N, C-alpha and C positions, 0 to 999 in steps of 0.2 A: 232618543231615549236616554234618560239619566242613568248614571252608574253609581251605586252606593256600596261602599267598601267598609267593612269592619276591620280595624287594625288591632293587633294584640302584641304587646311588648312585655317580655319577661327575661331580658338578657342578664340582669344583675340583681339589684335589690328593690326595684320599683315594679309593681304590677300596674299595667296601664292598658286601657281600651279606648278606642276612639272611632267615630263614624264620620266619613267624608262622603259627600255627594258631588261628583264631578270636580273634585279638588277643593270644594268649599267645606270648611269645618263645621260640623254640627254638634260634636261633643268630644271631649278629651278628658278622661278621668284617670287620675293617678293615685294609687295607694302606696304610700311610702312605708318603709320598714325602719322603725326606731330601735329594733332589737340589737342592731350592730354597733350602736354608739359606744357601749361600754367596752367593746373589744378593740376599738381603734381601727376598724376595717370590716369589710364584709366577710361573714362566715358562710361559706357556700351551703352547708347543710341547713342552717337556719333560714337562709334565703329561700331555698326550694320549698321548705315547709310552709313558710309564710305565703309564697305564691299559691300553693294549694288552697290555703284558707281564703285568699283574697280574690282569686281570678273570677269565680262565679259572680260574687256581688259587684265586682268592678265592671265586668262585661254587661251585666244586667243594668247597672246604672248608666253606662254609656248609651245603651240602646234606649233607655227611658228618656234621658236628656235629649237625645236626637229625635225622639218621637217616632221611632221605627220598631218594627218587629224583626225577629231573626229571619222570618220568611220574606222580608222586603230586601234582603241583602243580595247583591250580585256575586260577591266573593268575600272571602276572609283572608286577610293578609296577616302574616305572623313573622316575628323575628326568628329566623332559623340559626343565626349565628353572626358574628362570634359572640362569645359570652360564657357564662358559667353553665356547664352542661346540665346540671340538675335543674336550674332555673329555666333554661331554654326548653327542657323536656316538658315542663308543666304547660308552658304556653303553646308549644308545638302540638302536644297531645290534645289539649282543649280545642284548639283551632280545627284540627283534623276531625275530632269527634262531632263538633257542631256542624262542620261542612258536610259530613256524611249524613247527619240527621236532616239537614235542610236540602240536601241534593244540589249543592253549589260547589264551585271550585275553590281551591286554596291557592294562595300565591306566597311563596317563600321570599323573605326579604333579608338582604345583607344589612346588618345594623349600621355599618359605616356608610353605605349608600344612603340609608334613611336620613342620617344626620345631614348629609350634603343636600338631599332633595327636600329637606324641611323648608327651604326657601320658597317652595312652590305651593305651600299650604296657603289657601286664601281664607281669611276670616270675614271678608265682605266682597260683594260683587265688584268687579272692575279693578281689584287690587293688582298692582304691578308685581311681576315676578321676573327673575333673571332671564336673559337670553343666552343661549349657547353660542360659543363656548365661553366659559369663565374659569377663573382660578379659585380654588377653595383651600383655605387653611383649616384643616380638620384637627382640632386639639381637644383631647379628653384625658381622662385618667390613664387610659391604656394605649392611646395612639396620639402621635404627632406626625401629621403628614401634610404635604403640599400636593394637591390633586388638580390636574387639568381636566375639567369636566367638559367633554365634547357633546354629550347627550345623556339622557337618563340612564342609558345602559352602557355607555362608553366613557370610562374614566381611567385616566393614566396617573399613577403615582409618580411624581417627578422628584419627590424628596420625602424621606421618612426618618424617624429616630432610629439610631443604631443601638440604643440601650433604653434608658427610661424615657417616659413621656413627660410633657410639661405638667400635666395634672399630677403625676406621681411626684414630681419635684415640689410642687405646692404642698401636697398632702404629707409627704414624708418630712419635709422641713418643718411644717406646722406641728407635726407630732413631737419632734424633739424639742419644740418650744413649749410643749405642754398644752397645745390648743386642742379642742374637741375635734372628733371626726364627723364629717369630712373637713379637712383643714383649709381647703381652698377658699371658701367663702369668708372664713375668719381672717385669713391673710389679706383678702381684698378689703375687708372692713378696716383692719388696722392700718393698712397701707395709706388710706386716706388721711390718716393723722400723723404720718411719719415723713422723714426726709429720705427720698430715694437715693441721695448721694452720701448718706451717712456711712455706709459700708461698701466695700468693693469686693465682689465675688468673681471667681474666674469664669471666663467665657471660652467655649471650645473653639478649636481651629480645625474643623472637619472639612475636607475638600468637597466641592460640589454643593448639592442642595440638601444633604442629609443633616439631621439634628443629633445632638448629644446633650444630655442633661445630667449624666452621672458625675462629671467633674464639678459642676455647679453644686450639687448636693455635698460632695466631699469638701469643697471650699467652705460651704456654709457650716458644716460640722466642725471643721478646724477652727473657724472663727469663734464659734461658741466654746469649744474646748479651751482655746488659748485664753479667752477672756474670763471664763468661769473660774480658772485657777486663781486669778487675782481678785475676782469679785463674784461670789456665789449668787448674788442677786442681779447679775448682769442681764439675763434674759428678761426678767420682769421690768427692769429699768428701761430697756431698749427695744421692747416688743414692737412698737410702731415703726421705729427706724429699721429694724431687721426686716419686718414685713415689707416696707416700702422699697428697700434696697433689693430684696429678693424678687419682688414683683417686677421692678424696673429691669433687672438683669434678664429674667425670663422673657419679658416682652422684647428686649433688645435682641436676644438670640433668635426669637421667632421672626422678627421683622428683617433681620439681616439676610436670612435665607429667602424669605418671601420676596425681598427686593431683587435678589438675583433671579428668582423664577419669573417675576414680572418682566424684568429686563430681557430675559431669554424668550418668553412666549408672547409678550405684548398683548395681554388680554384687555378687553374693554372694561371688565369689572372683576372685583375680588370679593369673595364671600368668606365668612367664617362659620364654623359649626362645631358641635361637641360641647361637653360640659364647661370647658375652660372659656368658651366664647361668652359665658355669662359674666366673666370677670370685668369689672368696670374699667380697669386700666387697659385691658386688651381691647375693649370696645372703643375707647377713646383713641387708642393708638392706631387701630385699623382705619377709623374714620379720618384721622389726620394723614395717615400714610396714603390713602386713596385721594384725598383732597390735594395733596402736594403734587400728585402725578396726573391729576385730571381724569381719574377713572372712577367708576361707580363702586360704592361700597355697599355690600349686602350684609346687614347685621340682623340676625334673627331676634324676635322677641324672646325674652328670657324663658318663657314657658316652653319654647321649642328647643332650648339648648340642652336641657337634661334629657334623660331617657324618657320618651313618651310615645304613645301609640299613634298620635296624629301623623308623625313623620313616617311611621311604618305603613299606615294606610295610604299616604301619599306615594311612597315608593311602590307599594302594591298596586295602586291605581295605574301607574305607568306600565307595569308589567302586564296587568290585566288587559289593558287596551291593545297590547301586542299579542295577546293570547298565550302568554308565557305562564302556564299554570304549573303547580307543583305536584309531582308524583307523591302520593300518600305514603310511599315506602321510604322516602328520603328522611334520614335522621337529622337532628340538630348537630351543629359543629361548634367546637370551642374556639378554633383559630383559623384564620384565612387571610390572605392578602385581598385588598380591595378589588 
């Protein structure tokens, strides 16, 4: 008997709903919020209000595209955290209400687990998926982690950022360059036109497998400050080279620690996940990294790198198959370790 799961994602500023049947994607609808662009970052109160407006039409459209009714669902999976509490509350409340109305169970999903398990979403029959165990570089605006994935429910963080995440470094450096929010995609676009060796920014010397990006940001700011004194038009003249050098430095920081983790754990494959895994330079670097070591690289489609409900439905499917249902009294949470 097939299992059909509705996934709901509302952890930040995108409202998303998706339907999977036995891991096969049937729909994945994302409603993005443009209201935050003028503020240079996500405004939590505006995000939660937009989720309230978007969630019903988004879920309805996901069900319509999948060709199913709510009564056909076996369970509803929803992001319980981490994320913005107000945004999470909208998705959590909607999922619980619909589950009660249909008399079906809910499955709560850890947003970070969902990013890792996005590699198991199939868009066609017979599609390959990773074998356990594998190493995953989880890189987003809020998290930079190296995770040893033993099973869908057993994941060990072997390295993490001790301050800022890679995505924060991209976005905050982009902001001081005067680029629109979110800055990461603009850095990626400009980097293709610049010289990655034009500028040298500091790289951290943190022991073990942990990351740090705060020093890189400081080095970037000092470079701008020192050059702007002599030339007020410095940023505009050197945008592409600044972007290329910044991106190359971040990638080097990420890969140096990943290399240590791969040497220590000897995985057969390495995956990437999270919003920063959409970065063109990161994707090429991971492919080259794995090719040089003779291991398999798992690089997700860009549509599954940003926050989306397909990955939530996938993570929920694994939990549903183990009978790990959510108590309706459980509230959303803002922060948690993986």
